[in-house]
C-alpha positions in Angstrom: -73.7 26.9 -36.0 -72.0 23.7 -35.4 -70.4 23.0 -32.0 -66.9 21.7 -32.1 -65.8 19.7 -29.0 -62.2 20.4 -28.0 -60.2 17.8 -26.1 -59.0 19.3 -22.8 -58.3 18.5 -19.2 -60.9 19.0 -16.6 -60.2 21.3 -13.6 -60.0 18.2 -11.3 -57.3 16.7 -13.5 -55.3 19.9 -13.4 -55.5 20.2 -9.6 -54.3 16.6 -9.2 -51.4 17.2 -11.6 -50.4 20.3 -9.7 -50.6 18.4 -6.4 -48.4 15.7 -7.7 -45.9 18.3 -9.1 -45.8 20.0 -5.7 -45.1 16.8 -3.9 -42.3 15.9 -6.3 -40.8 19.4 -5.9 -41.0 19.2 -2.1 -39.2 15.9 -2.1 -36.5 17.2 -4.4 -36.1 20.3 -2.2 -35.7 18.1 0.9 -33.1 15.9 -0.8 -31.2 19.0 -2.0 -31.2 20.6 1.4 -29.9 17.4 3.1 -27.1 17.1 0.5 -26.1 20.7 0.9 -25.9 20.4 4.7 -23.8 17.3 4.3 -21.5 19.0 1.8 -21.2 22.0 4.1 -20.1 19.8 7.0 -17.6 17.9 4.7 -16.2 21.2 3.4 -15.7 22.5 6.9 -13.9 19.3 8.0 -11.9 19.4 4.8 -10.8 23.0 5.4 -9.5 22.0 8.9 -7.7 19.0 7.5 -6.2 21.1 4.8 -4.9 23.5 7.4 -3.3 20.7 9.3 -1.7 19.3 6.1 -0.4 22.8 5.1 1.2 23.4 8.6 2.8 20.0 8.5 4.2 20.6 5.0 5.6 24.0 5.9 7.2 22.7 9.1 8.8 19.8 7.3 10.1 22.0 4.5 11.4 24.6 7.0 13.1 22.0 9.2 14.7 20.5 6.1 16.0 23.8 4.8 17.2 25.2 8.2 20.8 25.4 9.2 20.0 26.0 12.8 16.8 25.7 14.8 16.4 27.6 18.0 13.8 27.7 20.7 12.4 31.2 20.9 10.1 32.8 23.4 6.7 31.5 22.4 7.9 29.3 19.5 10.9 28.4 17.3 13.2 30.2 14.9 14.6 28.4 11.9 17.8 30.1 10.5 19.2 29.7 7.0 21.9 31.6 5.2 19.3 33.8 3.4 16.3 34.0 5.7 14.7 33.4 9.1 11.4 31.7 9.6 9.7 32.1 13.0 6.8 30.0 14.3 4.8 31.6 17.1 2.9 28.9 19.0 -0.2 29.6 21.1 -2.8 27.2 22.4 -5.3 28.2 19.8 -3.3 29.2 16.8 0.1 29.0 15.1 1.7 32.0 13.3 4.4 31.5 10.7 6.5 34.6 10.1 8.5 34.6 6.9 8.2 37.1 4.0 4.5 36.8 4.7 2.6 35.8 7.8 0.6 32.5 7.7 -2.1 31.9 10.3 -3.2 28.4 11.3 -6.3 28.2 13.5 -5.3 25.0 15.2 -5.6 24.0 18.9 -2.4 22.6 20.3 -0.9 21.6 23.7 2.6 22.4 25.0 5.2 21.6 22.4 8.3 19.5 23.1 11.8 21.0 22.5 14.9 18.8 22.8 18.6 18.7 21.8 20.1 15.3 21.8 17.3 14.1 24.1 17.7 16.9 26.7 14.8 19.3 27.1 15.5 22.9 26.2 13.6 25.3 28.5 12.3 28.7 27.4 14.1 30.4 30.2 17.5 29.4 28.9 19.8 32.4 29.2 22.9 32.9 27.2 23.6 32.8 23.5 21.7 31.1 20.7 23.7 27.9 21.1 21.9 27.2 24.4 18.6 27.4 22.6 19.4 25.1 19.7 17.0 22.2 19.2 17.1 19.1 17.0 13.7 17.6 17.9 10.4 19.4 18.0 7.1 17.8 18.9 3.5 19.1 18.7 0.2 17.7 19.8 -2.6 19.1 17.7 -6.3 18.7 18.5 -8.7 18.3 15.6 -12.2 16.8 15.3 -12.0 15.4 18.8 -8.7 13.6 18.2 -5.2 14.4 19.3 -2.6 14.1 16.5 1.1 13.9 17.3 3.6 15.5 14.9 7.4 15.2 15.4 10.1 17.1 13.4 13.8 16.3 13.6 16.8 18.2 12.4 19.8 16.0 11.8 22.8 18.1 12.4 26.1 16.9 10.9 29.0 16.3 13.3 30.7 19.3 11.8 27.7 21.5 12.7 27.7 20.3 16.3 31.5 20.5 16.5 31.6 24.1 15.2 28.9 25.4 17.4 31.2 26.2 20.3 34.4 28.2 19.4 36.6 26.3 21.8 35.2 22.8 21.0 38.4 21.9 19.3 40.2 21.5 22.6 
């Protein structure tokens, strides 16, 4: 019988090929894990920034729509003809009460409440007119930075004139 010689790789060539393949796969896995960690950190930072932007957008919209803005115990109330929106402010979160409740996990410091440049205290007794504000300021803390946000409600002269029943005299 005649022997036919087949062309094939030796065992040593196969081991070297497997070793090179393992090194390439290990390098690819290292790069993949580094990229995934960086993406996770970016995504976490992006979520926090998105939360800040969402809160800012809602506050701007609510301030623009509100007829009257009042300081409330622990926050502010924004009154319109058809609805009331309340923001509850804590040092570690902000709650927005409307038809639904939005929660913002944001660290903040003591807000600023003023009407025509005069501070409005939380302990103001009396009717809602004593709690009216036209300027609201927040200092939010994110990523090691302090970010100042200011919201203003320009009342018309008629709004301010009509706020006290005997203001016509």
